[in-house]
N, C-alpha and C positions, 0 to 999 in steps of 0.2 A: 565383932567378924564383921559388924558393918563399916566400922572404921578403916578397918585394912583394904573393906573391898573397894572405900571411896580413895585411897591413895596409890590403889594400885591399877587403874581404870587406862592405863594407857603404856602400862609395863607387864612384861613376863613374868608371872607370877606362879606358886605351886602351892597344893594343897596338900599338907602330909597326909593328910585323912584318907584321901581317895588318891595319892599319888597321881593325879589327872592333872594336866595342862592346858593352858589356855593364852592363847595371843588375842591378847585387847577385845577378849569376847565382848564387854559391855559396848566399846566404840561400836563394835559394829552392829550388835540389837541395836543400840538407838540411833539408827540409820533416818534419814528424814520421811522414809516411804512408810517407816513402819510408826512413828509420832504424831502423824496426823489424824486429828480426833480421839485419840489416846492417850491421855495423862499417863498411864504406867511408865510409857517408853519416853518419857520426855528426859534430856540429858539433865544430868545431876541431881534428878527426884530422888528422894528415899526409896520412894513405890521401887523405883526401876533397880536400883541396887538390892533389896531385899530378895525381891522376883525373881532375878540374876541366881543369886544365893540359892536361893529355895530349888529353883533349876537343877543345879549342881550338885547340892550336897544331900538333897533328897532323891534325889535321881535313882530309879526301881532299876537302871542296868548293873551288870554284874560288876563288881571291881578289879580292877588290874593290877596284880601286885609282881612285883619281880620276880616271884617262883610260882607266878599261877599259871599252872599248864594250858589252861584255857584260851583260845585264839583271841588275839586282842580284837575287839570290835572297831569299826574304821570310826575313823574321827564324825563326831556328830555335827551336823549341820545345823546350828540354830536361827540362820538366816537363807534356806534356802533360794528364795529371790533374789539374793544379792547378784549382782552382776561380778564374774570375775575379773573385770578390768578398772577401776576406777578411777574417774574421772570428775575433777572439778565442776559442777553445775550450777547453773544459774536456774531458779525456778520463776516463768510469768505467774501472775498474780492477777487478779481483777481489783485489786487496789485502784482507789479511783487518780493517786498519784503517778503509776504506772501507762496513765492514757496521758494522751499530749493531744493539745490544737495548733496546727500548722496556719499562718495567715498566707491568703493566696488571693490574686489582684484580679482572678475572676470569680471564684468560689465564694469570697472573703475569708471563712475559717474550713477548716476540714478537721474531724475529728479522727484520730490515729489510735490505731487500738492497738494493745503490747505485742503481738505480731507482726503488725506492722513497722511498728518502731524497730525490732530488733531487726528486720530486711534491710529497712532505711538504713540502720547504722552499718553496714557492712561495705567494705570496700566495693566490690563490686556494684552497691548503688550510688555510693557518693560518688564515684567518677561522673557518672551523668552531668554533674556539676561543671567539669570541665569540655560538655559534648553541646554546641550552639542547637537549639532546635531547625534553626534553617539555615546551618552552613555559613556560609558568606554572604547571606542578604543583609546584614549589619553593614556593608561597603555601599550598599543602596539606601537604606534604611535604617539609620543609623541608631534606631531604638531595639530592634528588631535583633536583640542579644540576647535571650531569653534562652534557658537549654531545657535540655532533656530531663532534669530532676524536676524541673518546674511541672511540665505536661503529664510526668508520669503519674506523679502526686496528686495532678485536677484528675486523668481518668479513671484513677481509683476509687477516688467522690464520687464520680458521674456512675459509674458501675455499680456501686453499692446504692445509689439513689434509684437509679431503674429498675435494679435486681430487687427491692424491697419494695418499691411500690408495686413491683407484679404480683410477690410473694402476696402482700396483705389484700391485693384487689384479686385476686382470682386462688384461693387456698386447695381448690382441687386439685391441684398441680404437686400439693404436696412437697415445694420448695421448704428447705431448712436454712436456718441459720447458719448452718456450715457451709451450704451452697452458694449463699450470700457472700460471706468470709472468701471462700475460695474466688469466686467472679471478682471478688475486688483485689485480691491479691494478682489475680492474672493482669487485672487494671494497671497493679502497682508495676510488674514486672514487665510488661511486653514491649518495653524498651529497652532494657539493661544492655541487649548485645549490639546496641548502636556505634559503629566507629570514629573513627576522627570527624567531624565536620557531617553526621548522620549521613545521607543517603548520597553526599558526593564520594565518600569510601567504597560505597557499592559502586556506582560507577566508575572509578580505579579498580575495584578488582574486574567489573566486566571488560575492562579495556585491556587488561595485561595482557591477555591471549594473541589479540591484535597487535600488541606493541614488542611480545617476543615474536613474530614471525618477521618484524622487519628487521630483526637482528637475531639469527640463527645460533649464536654462540651465548642468549641469553637462556635460552631453554635448557642448553646443558648447566650451564653455575646454577640455574634453581635447582636441577635435579640431582646435582653433587651436592652442595649446601644447605637445602630447607626441603622439609615435608611435604608433599605433595599435598593441597587442599582440592577437593571434591568440586568438582563444575558445579554443582548443585548449588554452590553457597549464599546464602542470605542473611541478611542480619537475622533475621529469626530463629535461624541455627548458630546463632552467636547468643541469643537469648536464652535458646535452653543450655547454653555452655555456663553463662555466668548466672544461671539459676544455680546451678550445680555449685558451682565455684562460690555463691554465697550461703548455701548450708550447709559448702563445706567449713567456711572460717568461725560457723556456729558448733562446729561440731556434730553436723549434722548429715545425712545421704539418703538418698530414697533407695530401698530394698525392693529389687524386682521380683525376689522370693518371696516376700508377704507382702503383699499391696494393702489388703486390708488391716493391718498392724500400724502403730505410730513408725514416725521416722527412725530409720537407725541411727543408732550411738554409735560414731567414731573418734568421739576425740572431746577434750575440754569444752565448754560452752551453754547451751542453752539445754536443758531438761527437754526431750523429747516428746514423754509426756503433759508437758505443760506449755506447748506450742495447741492453741485450741481456741474456740470459741469461750468468750466472757462472755459475764452477766449484761454488761452494757449491751453487748449484742445478744441477747437473747439465750445465751448458753445453760443457763440453770436451768430449761426446761427439759434438758435431755440427759440421757445416760452417760456416764463418761465415754462409752462407745463412741455416740454422735458427735461429741462436738472434740473430741482429741483430732487435730491432723493426721491422715495417715500417707503414706506413702501412694496410694489412687487417688489421694485429693492431688498430691504435687503431681502426678501425671496428667489428672486432670486440668489442673492450672496449666499446664505447659501445652493441653493441646489446645485450650482456648487461645492462647497467643501462637501456637504455628498454623491453627487454620485445618490440621488434618494428622491420623496417627504421625506420631513422634518417631523418629528412627531407633531411640531406645526399646520400644516398644515393640516394635518390628522386628528387631535383631534378637530378644531376649526372650519373648512372649510367642513369636511367632505369626501375631493377628497382624494383620492390616486394617484395622478399625479401631475406633475411638472405644477406651475404655474406662475413661475417667467417670463418666455417669453412663452409666445402662440403662435405666430407665429413660422409656420411650418419650414423656410426658417433660421431660428435662432436656431434651433438646435442645432448647431456644436458648438453655445457658451458653452454649457455646458462642450465640452472637451477639452479645451485647460488647464484647469490647473492638471485634471483628467478623463485621458481620458477613458470614459468607452467600448470605442470598441478595443484598441489596447494596451494600458498603454502609448503609445506612448506620454508624453504630459510637460510641461515646467516643472513642478516640478520635475522631476527625469531629466532635462538636466540640471537644476541649480546645485540638489545635486551631483549628477554624476562629475560633473566638479569640483565643491566647494570640492567636501570630497577627489577627484584625489591630486589636487593640496595640501591638508592639510597632506593626510596620504603617499602618495607615491610619494611626491614632482615630479611631473612631471608635463605637462602643464595646463591641467586643464582646456580646453577651451571648449566652446559652440560649437557644428556642425550649422554651419551658414547657410551650404546645406538643413538642415532638414528645419531650423526657416524661412528661407527667399521663399523656394520653398513650402511651404503649401499651401493649396487650398481646397477650398470648394465644394462637389461635391455630385451627389446622389449616392448610391448605397446602397446594401443589406448587414448586418451584419454576423460575423462567428457564432451567436447564436442561434441553432437549434430550440429553443422554445422561439424565438420572436415573440411576437404577430403580430409587423406590417409588418415584411417582409415575413411572412404567409400569409398574407390580399392580397399581392400584392405591397404593398407599402417601398419605400425607405426611407431611412436615409440622413439627411442632413450631411454628414462627412467630416472629417479633413481630407483629402486625398494627395496625392503625384504624380509628374509626373514618368512617369517609370523610367527616368533615377536616380532616386534617388535609387533604391533598392537595392545597395549595401552601400550608407549611412546609410538605416532603418537599413537593417541587421548590420550594423558594433557599430549600436546605440544598440541591442538587446545582440551583441557579447560583448561590452563593459560591459552591468550588471551583463553579466553571471563571466565576470573576477570580478568585484569588489565586489561581493558576494562570492566568493571565495578567495580572497586576503585581503579585508578588513570586510566586514559585517558581514562574519560569520568566522571572522578568531581563529583560536581555544585557544587561551589562553584569547581574546577579550570576548569569550562564557563560559569559566570560571569564569572570571569577573562578567559577567553578572548573572550568577546564583547566583555566591556570594551573589549581591545586591540584587535578589530576596528572596534569604534566611534572608536576613538582616530585609528588609521591611517586611517577614511575621514574623518572630519574633517578630517584633516592634508593627506590627499594631494594636491587641485586646489593647493593652496598653500605645499607645501614644496617646491622645485623641487632638483633634483640635476644639476648641471651634469656634462658629459662630454663629449668629444671637441667640443667648441661646441656641443652641442644640450643641452635643459633638457630632464628628465627627472622625473616623478612618481614617487612612489613605485610605483606598481602600473606603470609603462612603465619602470622601471629593470632591468626582468627580459630586456630584449631588448638590454643595453647591457652590455659586459663591463665597463668601467670605472665604469661607474655602478652595476652589481650588486655589485662587490667592498664599495662603502660602504653596502651595507645589511646592518647588525647588530641586537643587541638592544637596542644602543643608541640604538637610533632614538626609543624613547621616552623617553630622558633628552634627546635633540637637539630632541625638544618641546617637553618641558617647560622646556628652556632657552631659548628661542626667545625671538624679541621682537614679530614681526611682529603688528597686529592680527586679521589675518585668521586666526590658529592661534589665538586665545583659546578660543574654543570645545575645541580638542583639547588644550589647554596645562591648563584647568582638569579635564578628564579625565581628562588622565596626572597632575594633581594628587593627587587620588581615589586613583588604581592606584598611586600611589607610596605612599600611605598606608592602603595594604588597607582602601579604603573600598569594597568591590566592589557587583556587582549580588548583588539576592538572593533565592533560589527563592521561588516565591509559592505553588506546587503540582507537583505532577506525578501523571499521570494514564497508568496501564500500558494499553496497547493489548494487548487478545486476537486471537488469530486471526481471528476473525470480525469484527471491526471494519476491515473492509479499505480502506472508502471515507475514514473519520475518517484511518486513518494515509495513504493517498495526499494528502489534503489538506494534512496536515501537511506533507509532503513536499514538494509544489508549490506550494501556494499557502497560506504560514502566516500572510500578513498576514488570509485572511481570516475564521481563530482568532482572530486580536487584536481585531477588527472587532468577530467574535462574544461576546468576554468582555467589551470595551469597551463595548458596547451596551446591559448589563444596569444599572439605575440605579442609583445612589449616592454619597454622599459619604462625606468623613472630616473631623474634626478632629484639626489636628495639634497639639504641645504648646502651640505659640503663641494657638492659639483659632481660627486662621482655619480656613475649611471649603477642603478640597483634593479636587479631581477628577481623574479618572485618563484621560488621552488616549491615543493608540493608541503616539507615541511611550516613551510612558512600559511599555510591555510586550513584551518578546520570548517569543515560541514558539519553542520548538526540538524536533526530530524527533529522538529518539537510539535507537539499536541496537546491539547487539553479541551477537555470535555465533561460531560455532567456525570460521569462516573460510570456510563457502561458505552463508552466509546461513541460510535455513530449510531445509538439505539436509544430507544426514550427511556429513562431512568425509573419513571414509574413502571414499566412492564415486570417491572423486578419487586415490586411493592405489594403487597397482597392489604385489605381492607375490609374492615366487619362494616357491612349494613346496620344503620340505626336502628332498625327493628330488631337487630339480633344481641343489641348490647346489653338488654334485661335479664338476657337468661345466664346471668353469673354460675348456677350451678351445673351448669355443662361445659364443653371444650366448646370454644364458638368456633364457627366457619366462616374462613377470607376469600375474598376475591381479586381477580386484578378489575381495575377502573376500565371502564369503554372510554377510550381517548376523544372521541368526538363529544363527551360531555364534557372535556377539558381542555378545547382545542385555543380557546382564549389565553389560556396559562403556558401551554405547550409549544415552545419554538419550531421553527420548522427545520432547523438542524440542529445538531446536537456535538459536534467538534469543529473544531479548527485547526488547521495545521499547515504547518509554513516550515522552511528551509532557509535556517541560519545558515552564515559564512562571513567566517570571523579569520583577523589577521594577528599573526602572532609577535610578527615585530611590527612595532609602532612607523618605523620609517617605511614600512612598504605598504601601508593600509591604503592609501590614495589608488595605488598602483591595482592593490587585490580588487578593491572597490571600481575602478575601471573595468578588469577583466570580467567580473563576477556581472556585471553590466552588459557586456559584448554577450557574454558566455548566456543570459536570461534574454537577451533580445533574439537572440540567435538559437533558441534550444533546438527547439525539432518543429517538423514539419508535419503532415497528415502521415507522410509514409515514413517518418522515423529517423529522414535524412538532415542532417543541418542545414540552413538557410543562410544563405550569404546576404548582407544588409548592405547593398551598395552607396548608401546614403552618404553624406558628409559627417566627418566626425563630429561638425557642432550640432546638427540635428537631431546625430544618431543621439548624441548625450544627455539634449534639452528631454526627449522623448523618455531615455530612458531614467533621467534624476527624476523627472516627475512620477514616475512608477515605483521609484524608491520611495520618497515622500508622502504619499499619498498611502501608502504599505497594503492594506485591502482592497479598494477600487479607487478609481477617480472621482468619484464623487463622496467619499468615507471621508471627514474631518482626519488632522494630522493630529495622532494620540501623543500629547507630551508625558514625561516620564518625569521620577526625581533625579536622573541619570543629569551629569553636569555637563556633560554635552548638549544637550536640548535646550540650554539656559540662553546661551549666543546667540541663536538663530529663533529664539523663540518671538521676537519682534520683525524681525526681518521679514521682508513681501516675500513669495515664493520664488516671481519672475527676478528680483537682484539676484537671490540664490544663486538662480539657473546661472544669471549673468556671471556671478565669481566665478560656480566652476565650471565655464566653458573659458575662460582665460586661464587656466591651467597653464603654468610653461611647458609642462613634459607629457604633453598627450599621449596615449599610445596609438602604436598605427591600425590599420581596418583588421578584422579580424582573418584568416587565413581558411581556405577553404578545409585542409586536413585538420581535421577533430578527434585526436588521438581518445 
C-alpha cells in the first residue's frame, strides 16, 4: 500500500475499500508552511505517506457506498489554512547569503537586508538609476551626474544608524527592531516618486496652468484627451503611488481592512509572511507577530515620507490623523527621514554631503556629531498654530545636547552655501528653464499609452505603468521623435543637447524693504516681463537685420536661498537639552529653545537672500534684453510708485548700470566667479576696460520712454 501511495501522489486515484476520492491529497498536505519544523510532513518522507494512509483508511467517518441512504458528508479539508488561490511564492530567509553589502562613495559600505533587497530589485526603484539627483547641474559641474538611486540607499543607511543609536541609548522609548526596519524602508523609498530631472519636473508641472492660460485651446485639448491631475500633486504623491507599484510587482498589497495583519497576497512573488525583521536586525527576540511587516507598517512608511496623513487613509478609514504608530512616545520616528519641526534630517545630511563631493570636489562628509548625539526629548514646537502645544502637551522630538549648537548652526550655514553655489547656480537655472520649456511644448502631443489609456507627460503621474516610463531620457525621446507637432520641442531639445542654453541678462538683488517688488516677482512675473519689454529699443544682429524683443523672449525668475526657515533663525526650531539633564537616562528628557544672545557670534544678521534674475531665450537677443533690463532697473520706481525718467546720456547710463550688474550684491562686494564658461573670458579683464567695451556697442537702445505699461 505504501508503494501505491508513493506512485500516486500527483494523480487522481481511488480506494476500492472506501470508495473515497482524493485529488492530489498528499501534495496539498505537504505544503511549505506545514513542513517547517515537522519532519512528518516533509515531501517524499515515508512518515508522511503512512500518516496520510492512516488518516484515510482508519478514519472513523461513515463510509459512503453507492447504495448508502445516508447523506454523503462534505468533503474533508485536510489543510483548512490553505489559501484558495495558488501562487508561486518565494520565501525570504535570514540566511547570510540573502544579505548583501553595497559600496557607497559617502558611507563606504551599507548592509542590505532581504526585505530591502527585494524592494531595490523592483522596476519602480531601479528606475531611479535614470533620474539625476541634481537635474541639469552636471552641465555646470561635470561630475554632478549622480542619481536618486545612490541617494536613496544612503538615506536608508543614515535612517537606520540614527534610529538604532536612539533605540539603544533610550530603551524607555520601547523602540522595536521593526520600527527601525520601517524607518529604514522609509529612507529607502522616500524619493521613489521623483520625475525626470528631479525637481525640474515639479517646476514643469507647476508651470503648466500658466502655460495653458496663454493658449485657451490647450485646456480643451487636455480635458478631452488626458485624465485630470490633482492641483496639489507633488513628488511625494507619486512616491505613494510607486510604493504600491513596487509591492504589486512582488505580489503584495496594503490591506486597508486588516491593518494589523501581513500584507495581502495578490499574485506570484514574495510570501507576505516572510517580509519581516531578520536575526541580523534582532528579530529573533520577538514573536512572529512582532517581526512580520503588516499593512499598518507600510502605512507608517508612507506617512514618514508624506509628512502627514496619507490620502489613502483619509478616504478609506476616515481619519485625518497619523495611524502608522499610535504610541505617543514613538512620534519622533516620523522626523528621522523628513523632520517636520526643524528640517534637520538624514535626507539633507546625505544629499548635502553627496552633492558637495560631486559638485565642488570637496570632502563631502557626514557631520557625525549631529548623527551620534541625536536624542529624544519632550518639547514644544515652533509652530504658533500647533493644537498639541496649545493644549499644554509636548512633542516627542529629536533634540540635541546643548554642546551641539554650533554644529547644528554649521549644518544650516552649509545649506545656505549649497543653494547659492550649486542648487541655484545661474547657468543650471537657465538649463532648467529650458528643460521646462521643452516639456511644455511636447506635453500635449507626446502620448504615453498605459492600461488602455493615453497620458501626457504631465498626467502620467497618476498612473503606475505610465509613470515608470518617465526618465531623464525623455529629452532624447523628444529629440528622436518624428511627429510634426513636436517640431518646436525637437528644435529646443537640439539646442539643449548642444548646450546652447538660455543666457542670463541681469540680476537684481532684493532688499528687505522691496516687499512689493518681491511679491510681484513671485505671484506675477509676467507683469515684470511686460515692464521690461515696454522699454523701446531694437538691436542689429550680425546679419544686419533689426531685432526686437517680444515677451516670449524673456524669462523672469525669483530666487531665494536661506538657512532653512526663510527669514527666521533656524535655531529657533531646534530644541536642546541642558548638560545637567543628560544623566537622567531612565526618564524622558525635556528640551528647550536656546537663547540667541548666548550665540550671537555664530548667528548671522540675516538668514535669506533674494534676487530677481532675467534670462533671454533667444541668444541673438541677449544683449538687447540686457539693455532693457538695465533700463528697467535704473528707472524702477520712486517713492510714490511712479516710474522715474533718467535724462542722462546713454553712455553714462550704461556705465553706472553695468557696474551695478558686475558687482551683483553691492558696490563694495567682490565679483563672485563661477564655473560658468562665460566668466573665463572676463576673469583677467579690468572692470573699466569691460565698461568701455560695452559702451562701444554699435547698436545702443534709445532712452526709455515715459509710458511704462
